[in-house]
C-alpha positions as CSV (number, residue, x, y, z in Angstrom):
1,X,58.5,76.1,3.2
2,X,55.3,78.0,4.1
3,X,55.9,77.6,7.9
4,X,57.9,80.2,9.8
5,X,58.8,79.4,13.4
6,X,59.9,82.1,15.9
7,X,61.7,80.6,18.9
8,X,62.6,82.5,22.1
9,X,60.0,85.1,21.0
10,X,56.9,86.6,22.5
11,X,53.9,88.4,21.1
12,X,53.8,91.8,22.7
13,X,50.8,93.2,20.9
14,X,48.3,92.5,18.1
15,X,45.5,94.3,16.3
16,X,43.5,94.2,13.1
17,X,40.6,92.2,11.6
18,X,40.1,89.0,9.8
19,X,42.3,88.8,6.7
20,X,44.4,91.7,7.9
21,X,45.9,91.1,11.4
22,X,49.2,92.6,12.6
23,X,51.2,91.1,15.5
24,X,54.2,92.6,17.1
25,X,56.8,90.1,18.2
26,X,60.0,90.6,20.2
27,X,62.9,88.1,20.7
28,X,65.1,87.6,23.7
29,X,67.6,90.2,22.4
30,X,64.9,92.9,22.3
31,X,64.6,92.9,18.5
32,X,61.1,93.7,17.3
33,X,59.2,92.8,14.2
34,X,55.7,93.0,12.9
35,X,53.9,90.2,11.2
36,X,50.9,90.5,8.9
37,X,48.5,87.5,8.7
38,X,44.9,86.6,8.0
39,X,43.9,84.6,11.1
40,X,45.0,83.8,14.6
41,X,44.9,80.6,16.6
42,X,45.6,80.7,20.3
43,X,47.4,77.5,21.3
44,X,49.2,78.8,24.4
45,X,48.5,75.7,26.5
46,X,48.4,75.6,30.3
47,X,50.7,74.9,33.2
48,X,50.5,72.7,36.3
49,X,49.1,74.6,39.3
50,X,51.3,75.1,42.4
51,X,49.7,73.7,45.5
52,X,49.7,75.6,48.8
53,X,48.3,72.9,51.0
54,X,49.3,69.4,52.3
55,X,52.8,70.7,53.4
56,X,53.9,71.0,49.7
57,X,57.4,72.4,49.6
58,X,58.2,71.4,53.2
59,X,59.4,67.9,52.3
60,X,60.9,66.5,49.1
61,X,58.6,63.4,49.3
62,X,55.5,65.5,48.9
63,X,55.3,66.2,45.2
64,X,52.8,66.7,42.3
65,X,51.9,64.2,39.6
66,X,54.1,66.1,37.1
67,X,57.0,66.0,39.4
68,X,56.5,62.3,40.0
69,X,56.7,61.6,36.3
70,X,59.8,63.8,35.9
71,X,61.5,62.1,38.8
72,X,60.7,58.6,37.5
73,X,62.1,59.5,34.1
74,X,65.3,60.8,35.7
75,X,65.6,57.8,37.9
76,X,65.4,60.0,41.0
77,X,62.8,57.8,42.6
78,X,63.4,54.1,43.0
79,X,60.1,52.2,43.1
80,X,61.9,49.2,44.7
81,X,62.6,51.4,47.8
82,X,59.0,52.6,48.2
83,X,56.7,50.8,50.6
84,X,53.6,53.0,50.5
85,X,52.4,55.8,48.2
86,X,49.4,58.0,48.8
87,X,47.9,60.1,46.0
88,X,45.3,62.8,46.7
89,X,43.1,63.9,43.8
90,X,41.4,67.3,43.2
91,X,43.9,69.2,45.3
92,X,42.7,72.8,45.4
93,X,40.5,72.0,42.3
94,X,36.8,71.9,41.7
95,X,36.4,74.6,44.3
96,X,37.0,78.3,44.3
97,X,39.1,79.9,43.0
98,X,39.8,77.0,40.6
99,X,36.4,75.6,40.4
100,X,36.7,73.2,37.4
101,X,37.9,69.7,36.6
102,X,41.2,69.5,34.7
103,X,40.2,66.2,33.1
104,X,43.8,64.8,33.1
105,X,44.6,64.4,36.8
106,X,42.8,61.1,37.4
107,X,44.3,59.6,34.3
108,X,47.8,60.7,35.3
109,X,47.3,59.1,38.7
110,X,46.2,55.8,37.2
111,X,49.1,55.8,34.8
112,X,51.6,56.5,37.5
113,X,50.1,54.0,39.9
114,X,50.3,51.3,37.3
115,X,53.8,52.2,36.4
116,X,54.9,52.0,40.0
117,X,53.1,48.6,40.5
118,X,54.7,47.3,37.3
119,X,58.2,48.0,38.7
120,X,57.4,47.0,42.3
121,X,54.1,45.0,42.7
122,X,54.6,45.1,46.5
123,X,54.1,48.8,46.8
124,X,50.9,49.8,48.6
125,X,49.2,52.5,46.7
126,X,46.2,54.4,48.0
127,X,44.3,57.0,46.0
128,X,42.0,59.4,47.8
129,X,39.5,60.7,45.2
130,X,36.2,62.6,44.9
131,X,35.2,61.2,41.5
132,X,37.5,59.1,39.3
133,X,37.3,60.9,35.9
134,X,38.5,57.9,33.8
135,X,36.0,58.3,31.0
136,X,36.1,56.7,27.6
137,X,38.9,54.2,26.9
138,X,40.8,55.3,30.1
139,X,38.2,53.3,32.1
140,X,40.4,50.3,31.2
141,X,43.2,51.7,33.3
142,X,40.9,52.2,36.3
143,X,40.0,48.5,36.0
144,X,43.7,47.5,35.6
145,X,44.7,49.6,38.7
146,X,42.0,47.9,40.9
147,X,43.2,44.5,39.6
148,X,46.8,45.4,40.5
149,X,45.8,46.1,44.1
150,X,45.6,49.9,44.1
151,X,43.2,50.9,46.9
152,X,40.7,53.7,46.1
153,X,39.2,55.7,49.0
154,X,36.5,58.2,48.2
155,X,36.4,61.4,50.3
156,X,33.9,64.2,50.7
157,X,35.0,67.8,50.1
158,X,33.8,68.7,53.6
159,X,36.1,66.0,55.0
160,X,39.3,66.1,53.0
161,X,42.3,63.9,53.8
162,X,44.9,65.4,56.1
163,X,48.7,65.0,55.8
164,X,50.7,65.1,59.0
165,X,54.5,65.2,58.6
166,X,56.5,62.6,60.6
167,X,58.7,64.3,63.3
168,X,62.4,64.3,62.5
169,X,63.0,62.1,65.6
170,X,60.5,59.4,64.4
171,X,61.8,55.9,64.3
172,X,59.5,55.2,61.3
173,X,60.9,55.4,57.8
174,X,57.6,57.0,56.6
175,X,57.6,60.6,55.6
176,X,54.1,61.4,56.5
177,X,50.8,60.0,57.9
178,X,47.8,60.6,55.7
179,X,44.5,60.6,57.7
180,X,41.1,60.3,56.1
181,X,37.7,58.6,56.3
182,X,36.9,55.4,54.5
183,X,33.2,55.3,53.6
184,X,33.4,51.5,52.9
185,X,34.9,50.7,56.3
186,X,32.8,53.4,57.9
187,X,35.7,54.7,60.0
188,X,38.8,56.9,60.0
189,X,42.0,55.5,58.5
190,X,45.6,56.4,58.9
191,X,48.2,55.5,56.3
192,X,52.0,55.8,56.7
193,X,53.4,57.1,53.4
194,X,56.9,57.1,51.9
195,X,55.6,59.4,49.1
196,X,52.6,61.7,48.9
197,X,51.6,62.7,45.4
198,X,49.2,65.6,44.8
199,X,47.0,66.0,41.8
200,X,46.6,69.7,41.4
201,X,45.3,70.3,37.9
202,X,46.1,72.9,35.3
203,X,45.8,76.7,35.0
204,X,45.5,78.6,31.7
205,X,48.5,80.3,30.1
206,X,46.6,82.7,27.9
207,X,47.7,86.3,28.6
208,X,44.6,88.5,29.4
209,X,46.1,91.7,27.9
210,X,46.9,89.9,24.6
211,X,43.5,88.5,24.4
212,X,41.9,91.9,25.2
213,X,43.9,93.6,22.5
214,X,42.2,91.3,20.0
215,X,38.8,91.6,21.5
216,X,38.9,88.0,22.8
217,X,36.9,87.2,25.9
218,X,38.1,84.8,28.7
219,X,35.8,82.8,30.9
220,X,35.7,83.1,34.7
221,X,38.7,80.7,35.0
222,X,40.9,82.5,32.4
223,X,40.3,80.1,29.5
224,X,39.3,81.1,26.0
225,X,35.6,82.0,25.7
226,X,34.1,80.4,22.6
227,X,31.5,82.2,20.5
228,X,29.0,79.4,20.9
229,X,29.5,76.0,22.5
230,X,27.7,73.9,20.0
231,X,28.0,75.7,16.6
232,X,31.2,77.7,17.0
233,X,33.2,75.8,19.7
234,X,36.7,77.0,18.7
235,X,35.7,80.5,17.4
236,X,36.0,83.8,19.2
237,X,33.3,86.4,19.0
238,X,35.8,88.3,16.9
239,X,36.0,87.0,13.4
240,X,39.2,85.3,12.4
241,X,40.4,84.4,15.9
242,X,40.3,80.8,17.2
243,X,41.7,78.7,20.0
244,X,42.6,75.1,20.6
245,X,44.0,72.7,23.3
246,X,44.4,73.8,26.9
247,X,44.2,77.5,25.9
248,X,40.5,76.7,25.1
249,X,39.7,74.6,28.1
250,X,41.0,71.6,30.2
251,X,41.3,68.5,28.1
252,X,43.4,65.5,27.3
253,X,46.0,65.3,24.5
254,X,43.6,63.4,22.2
255,X,40.9,66.1,22.8
256,X,43.5,68.9,22.2
257,X,44.5,67.4,18.8
258,X,40.8,67.3,17.9
259,X,40.3,71.0,18.8
260,X,43.5,71.9,16.8
261,X,42.1,70.2,13.7
262,X,38.9,72.1,14.1
263,X,40.6,75.4,14.6
264,X,42.8,74.8,11.6
265,X,39.8,74.0,9.4
266,X,37.9,77.1,10.7
267,X,41.0,79.3,10.0
268,X,41.3,78.0,6.4
269,X,37.6,78.8,5.8
């Protein structure tokens, strides 16, 4: 009874100080209202980045990890009809202008690779990676993927994989040829792929103008800038304003829940 949810509504402005904030909201019909409240928690999340490389958008078989999961859930992709899948990690990430690790891409790739292998053990799956960020308990999935026959090929940022689309007149059923360098074999490799999956990372969804109206700073990548990393990790410099989840920084669901609990406790204080 003490929770009021406003759907199809956006915050168009906010001002005030701890214990006495005012937020102006507007619904889809243009009706405005002003809310008075004591604290603010930003939990605006993030969205998947849209790649501009590797011929994305030129062929329906070149997709992102999020699109792969959606297509699998909608049965738009039949794993039994796939012979070869190539995944490329850190696409347009960990380099300017998105020079950070999103922390969820490698885990998503492992999850999808195992899901495909479970439905069709004969699929050849290759993952080109810089560093596999499968920290903590997710290391188990990295081990399971290797045991299932997923091939991991490390690449150097100066020598990234290359995707060459198959010509329309090609007799091959493959959509593209992925070229790269295998440091284990010590030579270039070419892989014919029926599906190319790009791990592109996340971008913040926190509006700079809204943050600025409350005196909240954003970091160089557009995420929430905490007051102090160790002692006030979910606080803003402005008293009474907090952040959690992907609005704060790239993180997994488990880590997002942890920051949400921390922000709630700080707001209650």
